[in-house]
N, C-alpha and C positions, 0 to 999 in steps of 0.2 A: 656555248658551242654554236658554230655557224650553221644555220639551216639554209642550204643552198636552194635558190629558186631554179627549178628544173627548166621552165620555159615561161616566157612572158605571156604566152597564150593561156596559161592556167587561169589567171584572174578573169580573163575575157570569157572563157567558156563557163566559168562559175557564175558570172554575172548574167550571161545569156540563159543559162539553165534556170536560174532563179526567176528570171522574167517569164520564162515559159511556164514554170510552176504557178506563178501568180496569175497567169492568164488561163490556167486550167488545161494547158496543152502538155499533159503529163508524158506522153510518148516522146515528144520533142525534148522535154526536160531531161528524160532519162538518157537520150542520145547525147545531149550537150554536156550533161554532168559526167557521163561516161568518158567523154573526151578530157574533161578536167582530171578525172581519176587517173587516166592513162598517162597524163603529163606529170602529175604529182601523186604517185601511189602512197606516199608517206603522209598525205594530208587527210586527217580524220574527218574534217568538215566536208570534204568532197564526197567521201564514201557515205557519210550520214545523209547528205541531201540526195544522193543518188538512190539510197535505200528508200527514202520517202517517196520518190518518184516511182520507183519500181512497185512499191506497195500500192500506190494509187491505180496502177494499171493491172493489178492482180498477179504480178510476178513474185509470189511470196517466197519461193525458194531462193531466187536471185536477191531479193531484198534481205533475206537472212544472211547471205554471204556478205553483202555490202555492210550491214550493221556489224557483223563480226570483224570485217576489215577496219571499220571505224574504231572499234574497241582495241584492235591490235595496234593501230597507229597512235591512239591516244587513250591509254588505259585509265586515266583519271581526268577529272575536270568536266566542264559542261557538255563536251561532245560525247564523252563516255556515258554520262548520265542520260543523255538523249538517246544514244544507241541502245543502252540497256532498257530504257522504256519502250523503244521500238521492238526489241526482241520479246519483251513481256507481252506486248500487244499481239505479236505473231504467234506466241505460244497459245494465247487464248483462242485465236482464230483457228489454229491447227489442232487444238485439243491436247497440247503438251503441257503438263503441270509445271508451274513455276516453282523453283527452289532457290535458296540463297546460299552464298558462300558461308563457310564457317567463320565465326567471329572470335576475336581475342578472348581468352578465358574459357572457351568451349572445351569440354572434355570429350575426346573422341575415342571410339572403340572399334576394333577390327570386326568385320563381319565373319571372319574365318578362324581366328584363334585368339588365345588369351594374350592380349596386349592392349595398352591404353596410353593415350597421350593427352596433354593439355596444350591448347594453342597459345603461343606466346606472341606471335607476330604473323601478319598476313601481307604478302608481297605479290602484287598483280603485275602482269606484263604480258603483252601479246595475247595469245589465246589461253594462257595458263595462269595458275595461281600456285604460289609456293607458301606452304604453311610451316613456320618454324615452331616446332613442338618440343615439349619436354616429356620424356618417358616416365610413366608412373612407376616402372620397375626400379630403375637405377638413377633417375634424374638426368640422364644424358640427353643432350639436345640433338634433334634430328631434323631433316627437312622432308616434307611430303609434297611432291610435285603432282599436280592434277589439273583437270579442266577448270576454267572459270565457269561456274555453274550457269551463268547466263548463256553460255554457248553449248552446254551439254544438252543434246536434243533427243537422243534415242539410245537403245541398247546397242545399235550398230556403232555409235560413237564410243561407248564403253569397251566393246569388244575390240574395236580397232586400236584403241589406246593400249589395251593389254597385249595385243598381238605385236605392236611395234615396240612396246617396252621390253618384250622378250629379247629383242636385239641388244638392247643396252645391258640387260642382265647377263647375257652370255659373254660380254667383253671381259677378258682377264684383267686383273688389277694392274694399274699402271700409275706411276707417280703423277702423271699429268692428265688423268681421266678421273672424273668424279664417279665413284662406284655406286651403281644401283644395287642396293642391298637386297630388296625384294619388292614384290608388288602386292598391295593390299586393296581390299574394297572396304570403304568406310561409309556406312549408310548408303550403300549402293554406288558410291563414287570410287572409280579406280584411282589409285595413288601409287606412285613410285616412291619408295622410301630410300633416302640417300643420307650420307653424312652431312653434318652441318658445316658450312663454310664460314669460319669465324671472321675472315677478312672481307666478307661481302663479295662483290663481283667487280669485274673490270669496268663495267658501265658506271658504277658508282664512283670508282676512282677517277675516271675520265671527266666526271662532272666538275672535278676540282681544277681541270685544265690539262694540257698535253703533258706527256711524260718526257723525262730526259732520254736521249738516244740509248744510253746503256741500259736503262730500265726497260725501255720499249723492246730492245733486242732480247733481253732476258725473257720477257713475257712471250715474245714471238717464238723463241726456241721452245718454250713450254707448250705453246699452242701447236706448233708444228709437230713436236714429238707425240703429243696426245692424238692428233688427227692421223698421224702416220701409223700409230699403233692400231687404231680402229680399222684403218684400211688394210693393213697388213694381215691382221688376224681374221677379220670377217668380211673384208671388201666393202666396208660401210662408207656411205656418203652421208655426211651429217645433214646437209641442206639448209641449216639455219645457224651458221657460224656468225657470231656477233658478240660484242663485249658483255651483254647481259648473260650469255651462255658460257662465260669464262669466270669460274669461281676462284676466289683467292683464299688461301689458308692464312693462319696468323703470321706465318713467316713469308707471306707473299709468294707462295708457290701457286702457279696457275693450274687449274684443272678444268678440262672441257666437260660440259654437262649436256643433258638433253639429247643423247644419241637416240635416233629413231622417232623422237617426239614431234619433229616437223611433220611427218606423215600422220602421226597419231592425232595431231590437232588439225589435220586437213579437213575442212568442212566442204570442200568442193564436190566430192563424191562424183556424181554423174557429170561428165564433161559436156553434156548437151542439154542442160535444163531448159524448160520453157522460158523464153524471153532472152536467152543468151545472144541469139543472132541479131537482136535489135540493138545491141551495144556496139560501140566502136571496137575495132580489133584489139587495141591495147587493153581495154577494160575486160574484153573476153578472156584474154590471156591471163590477166591478173586473177580473175575469179574461177579459173579452171586449172591453175597450176597447183602443184603441191605447196603447202603452206611454207612460207619462209618470210623473211623480212625484206621488203622490196629493195631498199637501198644497199643491201649486202648481197643480193642475189645476182648470180651470173646470168648473162643474156639467155642462155639455153634453158634456164629454169622457168622462163616465161612462155616457153613453147609447150602447149598441151601434149602430153604423151611422150615428151622427149626422154630418151634414155640418158641418165646422168652418170657421170663418173667423178672421180676424186678431184678433177680439175674445176668442178663447180665450187668445191670447198677452197681450192687454191685461190680462186677469184676473191671469195669473201675474206680469206686470210690477208690478201693484199689490201683490201679496203680497211680492215681492222688495223693493220700495221700503219697505214697512212693516218688513220684517226688517232692512234696512240701518239704519233710524232707531232701532229699539227692541231689536234682538237677539232678538226673539221671533218664532216661526213659528206662524201661525194654524192651526186644524184644517182638515182637508180637507172635501170634500163640499159646497163652495159656502158655507161658514160663515165665510169670512174677514171679510166686512163686519161681521157681527154681533159677531165677536170684537173687531174694531177698536173698534167703538162701546162694547162692554162694558168694555174695558180702558184707555180713554183718557178724560180729563176733557172737559167740555163745551167749554171754551175751545180745547183742542187740536183737538177734532173739527171745530170751525168754522173752523180756519185754512185758507188756500188749499192748503197741502201735504196736509193730511189730507182735505180735500174731494176732492182728486184721487185719493188712495188709496181713499176710499170709493166714488168713481165707478167706478174701474177694477175694484173687487171686487164690483160689483153681481151678485147671483145670476142675474138675468135679463139676458141679453147685450144685449137691445135698449136697456137702460138704461145701458150702458157707453159710453165714447167709441167712435166708429165705427171709428177706425183710429189708427195712430201719428202721423199728421199732426195729428190732433185732440189726441192726448196731448201732442205736442211744444208745441203752442200753449199748453196749460194749464201745462206745465212752465216755459215762458218767463215766464208770468204769475207763477208761484210764485217763480221766480228774482228777478224784479224786486221782488216783495213782500219777499223775504228779504234782498236785498242792496242794493236801491235803484238798481241799475244794469241796463243791457240784458243779455239773455242772449247767450252766444256763439252764432255762426251754426251752422246745421245742417251737419253734415259731409256732404260729397257724394262719390259714387263717383268713382274716377279711371279713366282709360283703361288698358288692359293694356299692359305693356311686352312687348318681345320675349321675355324670360325667362319672364314670366307666361304668354304664349301657348304656350311650350314645355310648361309644366306643364299647362295646360288641354288641349292636344292630346294629350299623353302620357296624361293621365287618361282622355280619351275613347277613345284607342286601347286601353288596358288593359280598358276596359269593353266592348270589342267594337264600338264605334261608329266604324267606320273612315272612313266618308264624312264624318261630323261632324269627326273628327280632321283629315282632309285640309283641310276648310274652315278649321279653326282654324289650321293651319299656314300657309295662304295669308294669313290676316289677320295672323299673326305676322310673316311675311316683309315685309308692308307696314308693320307697326308698328316693326320692329326698327331701322330707320334706321341710326344710328351706334353701335349697341350692340356691334359688333365681330364678328370671325369665329367666335368660340366659340359665341355664341348662334345665329348663322346656321347653323352646322354642326349644332347640335342640332335646329333646325327641319327642315333637309333630311333628317336622320337619321330623325326621326319620320315625315316624308313617305314615305321609303323603306320604313319598317316597315309603314305602312298599305297602300301599293301592293303590297307583298309578300303581305300577308294577302288582298288582293283578286285575287291571282294575275296581277297586271300586272307581270311580272318585268322586262321590259326597262326600263320606266319606273322601277321600284324600284331597279334597278342604277344608272341614271343619277342618281337622287337620292343614293344612297350614294356614288357617285363625287364628287359635289359636296360631300358632307359631309366626306369624308377630304381633299379638296383644301383645304377651309377650315380644318380642324383635324386635321392628320395624326397628332397625338399623342394622339387620343382612342381608347382601346382598344375601346369599345363600337361605334364607327363601323366599325372594321375587322371586328369580330365580325358585325355586321348585314350588311355587304357580303358576307362569306364565306357566310352562310346563304343569301343570294339566289343566289350562284354555285353553291352546293351543290345547290339545288333546280333550277337550270338545267342540271344535269349537266355542270358544269365543275369537276371535283374538284381538279385541280392548282391552279387559280387560287384556289379556296376555301381550300385548305391554305395558300397564301401569305398570305392575309388572316388566317387563324387564327394563323399563325406571328407575324405582325406584332402582333396583339393580345396574344399571350402575351409578347412582348418588352416591351410597354408595361405590361402588368399580369399578371405570372405567377401571381398568387394567385386569379385568377378561374376557378372550376371550369367555368363554361359554355363558356369558350373551349376548355379541354382536352376537354370532352365532345364538342363539335362536331368538333374535330380528330380524335378517336377514331372518330366515326361515319364520317367521310370516309375515313380510313385503312382502316377495315374494308371499306368498299365497294371499295377498291383492292386488297384482299387483302394488305395490309401488316399482318398480324395482330399481330406482336410490338410494332410501334410503336403500333398501335391499343390493345392491352391496356395498354401503359404510359401512354398518354394518359388512358384511362378510369380507370385506378387513381389517377392524379393528380387527376382530376376528383372522384372519390369521396373522396379524402383532404381536398379543399378544401370539398366540399359533400355530406356524407354523407347528408343528409336531403332532397336536391333531387330532385324527381320526374323531371325530364328526365334527370339523371345516372343515376338508378337504372334507369329504363326503357331508356336507351341501353346501359348495361352489360349489362342482361338480354338485349337483342336481340343484342348481340355474342356473348354466351355461347351463345345459341341457335345462332348461325351456326357456332360452334366445336363444337357438339354437347354443350355442358356444361349439360344441361337442368336438373339439380338445382340447380346454382349460379344459373342464370337464375331459377329459381323463388324462390330465397332473396331475390334482388334485388327481385322483384315483391312478395313478402310484406313486405319492408321499405318499399317505396313505399306499400303499403296501410296500413301502420302510421302513416305520415305523413298519408295522405288515404284513409280507409277506403272512401269512396264515389266514388273516382276512376275514371271509366268506362274510359279506355284501360288502366289498370292491371288492372281486373277482367277486361277482355276478354283482355289479354295472359296473365293467369293461367289463364283458361279454355283458351286455345290451348296453353299449356305443359302443362297437365294432360292435354289430349287427346294431345299428343305423348308424354307419359309413360305413356300407356295407362290414364289415370284419368278416363274420360269422366263417370262419375257425379259426381265432385267438380267437374268442369268445369261440369256442368249446374247445380249449386247456385250457383256463381259467377255464371253467366249469369242465373239467376233474380233474384239481387240486382241485377245491372246493369239488367235489364229493368224491375224495379220502380222504379229511380231514373230511368232514361232510356228509356222505352218506344219513343221515336221515333228511336233511334240505330241506323242500318243495320248498323254493324259488330257490334252485339250479336246481331242476328238472323242475320247471315252466319256468325258463330261457332256459333250454335245449329245451323245446317245441318251443320257438320262434326261437332259433338258428337252429334247424333242419328244421323248416318251411322255413327259409331264404335259407337253403341249398337244399330245395326241397326234403328232406328225410322224407316223410310223415309217413311212417311206424314207423320210429324211433321216430318221433314226438308223435305219438299216444302211443307208449310204455312208453315214458317219462311222458306223461300226466297221464297215469294210475299209474305210480310209485308215482307221486306227490299226486294222489288221495288216494293211500294206506297210505301215510304218514299223510295226512290231510283230511280225508273223510268229515269232517265238515267244510271244507274251500270252500267258494263259488267259489273262483278263480280257484281251481282245476277242478271243474265241467265245468266251462266255457272253460278252456283250453282243456279238453277232448272233448267237443262238437266241438270246432274248429278243433282239430286234426282229428276227425272222418270225418268231412266235407272235409278237404284237402286231406285225404287219400281216398276220393271217397266213403265214407260210406253213409248210408241212412239218409235222413232228419229226419225220425222218431226218430232215435237214438240220433241225435243232439238235437232235441227238448226235449227229455227226460233229457239230461244233463242240458240244460238251465233251465228247470223246477226244477231240483234238486237244482241248484244254487239259484234260487229265493225262494225256500222253506227255505233255510238257511238264506238268506238276501233279504226280499221283497223290500228293497230300492235300490237294485243293478241296477243302470241305464243300465250298459252294458249288464246285463242279460236280461233285457226287450227288448233291441234292437236285441240281437241275437235270442231271442224267436220269435220276430216279423218276422225276416228274414226267420227263419225256417218255420213258418206258411205260409208266402207268397210263399215260394218255394214249399210247399205242396199243393198249389192251394187254400189257405184259406186266401186271403188278407183282407177280411172284419174282420176276427178274429185278424189279425195282427195289424190293425190300433189302437185299444185300447192299445196294448202293446207299440207301438211307442209313444202314448200319455203319458204313464207312464214314458218312458225313457226320453223324452224331459222335462217333468215336474220335474223330479229328477235331471237332468243335462242339463239345458238349454244352456250351453256353449259347448256342444259336437257337433261339426260340422258333425262328422260321423253319429250321431243319427238323425240329421235333414235330411241328404242326404238319409239315408235308409228309412226314413218316406216318402220322396219324391218318391223313387222307388216304394213303395207300392201304393201311390196315383196314380202314372202312371198306375200301374196294374189295378186300379179301374177306370181308365179313368178320373180321376180328375186332369187334366193337369195344370190348373191354380193354384190349391192348391199345386201341386207338385213344380211348379216354385217358389211359395211363400216360401216354405221350403228351396229351394236352395238359395234363396236370404238371408234368415236368416243365413245360413252357410257362405255365401260369405261376409256378413257384418262383421263376426268375422274373416274370413281369406279369403281375395280376391285371394289368390294363391292356394286355394283348388281345384285341378283339377277335382276331382270327382263331385263337385258341379256344375262346368261348364258343365261337360259331361251330367249329368242327366237333367239339365235345357235345354241343347241343344236337348236332346231326347224328352222332353215334347213339345218344339216348333215344332220339326219335326212331332210329333204325330198330332199336330194341323195344319200341312201343312204350317207353317210359316218358309219356308226354308231360306229366306234371313236373317232373324234374327238368325236362327240356324247356318248359315254359319259365321255370325259375331262372334258367340260364339266359333266356331271351330278355327277361327283365334286367338282368345284370348288364347285358349288352346295351340296352337302351339307357341305362344309367350312365354308362361310359360315353355313349354317343346317341343323343335323342333323335338324330336324323340319319341313323344307320338304316338305309332302305331295306337291306337284306334281313336285318333283325325284325323289322316290321312285318315283312313277308313271311319269315319263319314263324313268328308268333301267330299270325293269322292262320297259317297252315296247320300248326300244332293244335290250335283251338278247334279248327274245322275238323281235323282228323279225329280228335277225341270227342266229337259230337257236340261241342259247345258253340253252335252256329251263331247264336245271337251275340256272344262275346267276340266271335271271329268277325262278324259284320261291324261291330264297334271298332275293332282294330283296323279293318280296311277303310272305314269311314275316316278315322284319324289319319291314315296314310294318304288317302285321297286329298285331304286338306293340305298336306305338305307337298304332294306331287300330283297335282290335278291332271297333268298330261302324260301320265305313265300308263301305257296300254296294259301292262301286266297286272298292275294293281286294280285297274278298272275291271279287267277280266275276272280276277279273284273275287272282287266284290259281287259281280254278276252271278258267279257260281254259288256264292253263299246266299244271295237273295233267292236264287232258284231253289236252293235246298229248303229255304224257309217258306216256299210257296208264293213268293212275291214276284210273280212272273213278269208283270208289266215293268216293274222297276229293274228286274234282272235284264229284260230285253233292252231297256234304255242304257243300262251300264255296258252291255255287250256292244251295242251300237256305238257308244262313245269310244270304247276301246278300238273298234274297227276304224272309226274316223281318224283316230290318232295313228294307228298302224294298219293300213289296208292289207298288209301281208299276214295279219294275225288270223290264221285259218280257224283256230279254236274259237275265237270270238265270233267269226262268221257262222260257225256251226251253232254257237250259243244263241245267236239271233234267230236262226232258222228254228231251233228247238223251242225257244220260249214264245215265239210269235204264235205258234199253234196252240199254246196252252194259256194264252191271255184270255180273260173273260170277254 
C-alpha cells in the first residue's frame, strides 16, 4: 500500500525537533515536533517524539494524548512499544495503576452475570482491542470490543465507553451493520459483545491489493446502506469510517462496526489542557478533536467543537472507495480530492465512479452529497454504467426477533437503563411468538433483573418464577431468583435456588459466592468459608467474589486477610468505589485511620456525590478525634441522601462527639426513625439521648424497641442496662449485661456496666471479681483500674486500693485523675505529706482540677 508523503516539510521539522531535544530545548522541540505531527498525523514516530518533549516540560496530559496517537497510528512495532512504555511511566507519575491486555488462552468472566469465555485471538488497532473468544456455554465464537488497557485511564473512560456504546446497542438489526449484542464489564473493563466476523475485515482484504471494480462497488453499496440505516434511524454520525471498521462475513457481506466508539475512545476530554496553546494550530486540532483516523477524517473533524453531520462520513466513504479501487490511501487534512485528481488520468477522473469519489471528498462539506440516500442514487448510476444492468435493491432493516430483544434488553440493563430494559422486554415478549420457551425464559429473567434493581421485589420474584418454569435447566435463572429471595430476607429459599444453580453449572463462581454470603448470614460459617473458597478458585479476579470473601473475613474477625482481599479487588479495579470504601473501613478497624483517610480522599475525588464515602469519612475523623471534620462530613452525607436514615444517625453522633447539645442529637435520631421506624440502632441512640437529657423513663421503651428489632446487638443490651441503672433497677440491669455476655463474653462494656450495678448494690466483692475479669481481657483498661481502686477504697481496703493506684500510675504517670485518687487514698491512710505531693502533681498535670487544689490545701495543714 502506498503511504503518501503529506509534505516535504515533515522530515525537516522532525530533524529540527530532534536537534532541539538533543540540545535540551524541550519547549522548542515540542513546537517543532508539533509542526511535524500536523503535517503527518499518520506518522506514529512524530507523535512519540512529541510526547517525549511534552513530558520533559511537564505537560503530562498532552503527553498522554500524544502517546495515545502514536499507538493509534502504529499499533505494533518499536513505536508502539516505546509509546506503551511512555504511558506506563505516566501512569506511575499520575498514580494510575498499570494493567495489561488479556492474553490468548485467558478465561474471562462477566462482572455482572453468568457467562464465560476463553480468549482465542487478540487484535489491536487504534485505541481499541478486539478479543475473539469462545463461549463456555455453547462454544460459539464472539468478539469483545474494548479499550486497549494501555489507554484506559479512569472511571470516566469506562463510563464514556458504556454511554457511547448505548448508541450502537439501540441500532435496529440491519444486514450491513454489525450488531452490538450487549455490553459487559469484565474485570472492570467495559466490553461490547458482537458477533464474530468469519471473513475478517476490509483492511485485511486490502492488504492483498486493490479490488476489482465490481467487488469494490459491491462493498461500497453495503457500506453506504449500513451508514444510511444508522443515520436514518438515530441520526448517527460514525466519525471513524475506515476499512478496519468494515467487517466481512464468510460470504463477503460487509457490516459496519464500532458505531459510537470513536467518541468512546476519545481521550481528548478537556479542549484546553495545559500546554495546548504552545503547540502549532494543526497539532492543537489533532489533540482536541473527537477520535478518528486522521487520513479518513473530513476537514471539519479537525475543528474543535465543530458540529458534525453525516457528510463527515460521506467524506470517509469516498476515501475508502478510492482505497478499494487503487490500494492507495490519500493524505489527511482534507486533501483527498486533490490527491485523487493528481494521481489519476483525465479519462479516469471523468468516469462516473471517480466523479462520485471526487464529490464525496470535496473539502467543503456543502459541496458533498447531502446524505447516503444521495450517495446510493449515484452508486446505482455507477453500477448501471459499469455493468449495463440495474443495481441491487437497497438493504432494509428487519424487525427484531425475540432473541435479539433479549440482547437489547440485557444491554440496556447492564448500562443501568432499567426502565428502558423493561420496555424492551415487553416488546420482546410480543415479538417472540413461537421462538420457544428458552427465549421466553430469558426475557422473563431480564424482566426480573430490572425489577430487582428497581427494588420491586415481589414483581421481580414473580418474573423469575416464570423464567424457571419456562426453562428449569438454566442456571442463571436460578441464580437470579436466589438473589431476589436473599434480598427479601428469605435465606433458606435462596440457598435452595443457589443449590439448584450449582447442580446445573458447578463451575460458576457467582453461584458459590452468593451461596457463601447467605450461609454467612445464617452463621453457618464452615459451609460459607467452603463456598467462598470455591468461588475464589473459579473467579479469582471477580470483584463480587473478592468483596464477599472480604466481608466474610471481617465477620470472622480476620481483618488482615479481609484487607488482602480488598487490595486484590483494587488491583483488578483501582478506582472501584465500594472497594475503596471497604478498604477504608477495614483500615479504621485495624486502627490505621490515617491510611483510611488517604483511601477516602481518592474515593471522594472519583465520586464526590457518593454518600457512603462521606459516611466512612465520619467514622475515620471520629477515630482521629477530629470531631468538627466529622460533623462537616456527616452534613455532606446528609445533603447527598437526606432520605437516608444512616446519614441522620451519623450526624447525631457527630454532634455528640463535637460536644453539641443532646437536644440536637435527639432530633437527628428522631429524623432517622421517621424514615425507618424499624431501625434498631436509631432506637438505641434515641434512648441514650433521652437518658442523658434526664428522661430515663421515656428512654426505656426506646430500648425495648431496639432489642426487639435486633436482639443480637450486645451494644443495645448494654445501653438498656445503663438506663436501668439510672432508674435504680440494678438487678434488671445486670440481667441485660448477662444477655450481652452470653453472646460475647469478651465484651468489656458489659462487664463494666454489670460491675457498676453490683457496686450500686454495695456488693463490692462481686464487683471486684468482675474488675479482675476486665483486666484479664485488657490489662491497660484505665477505667477498669480506676473502678478496681474505687471498689477497694469504698470497701475500706485502703492499702490494696493504694497498690492498685500505684500500679495505674506506673502505666499512666501523667493522668491527673489517677494521681488525685492516689492522693485521696494516701490521705485516708494518714500519709499526708505523700498525699499532698500526689495532689500537687495532679494539679500540675491539670491546673483546672479543683478537687486536687482542695486536696493540696487540706493536706498541707495536716503535714507534720
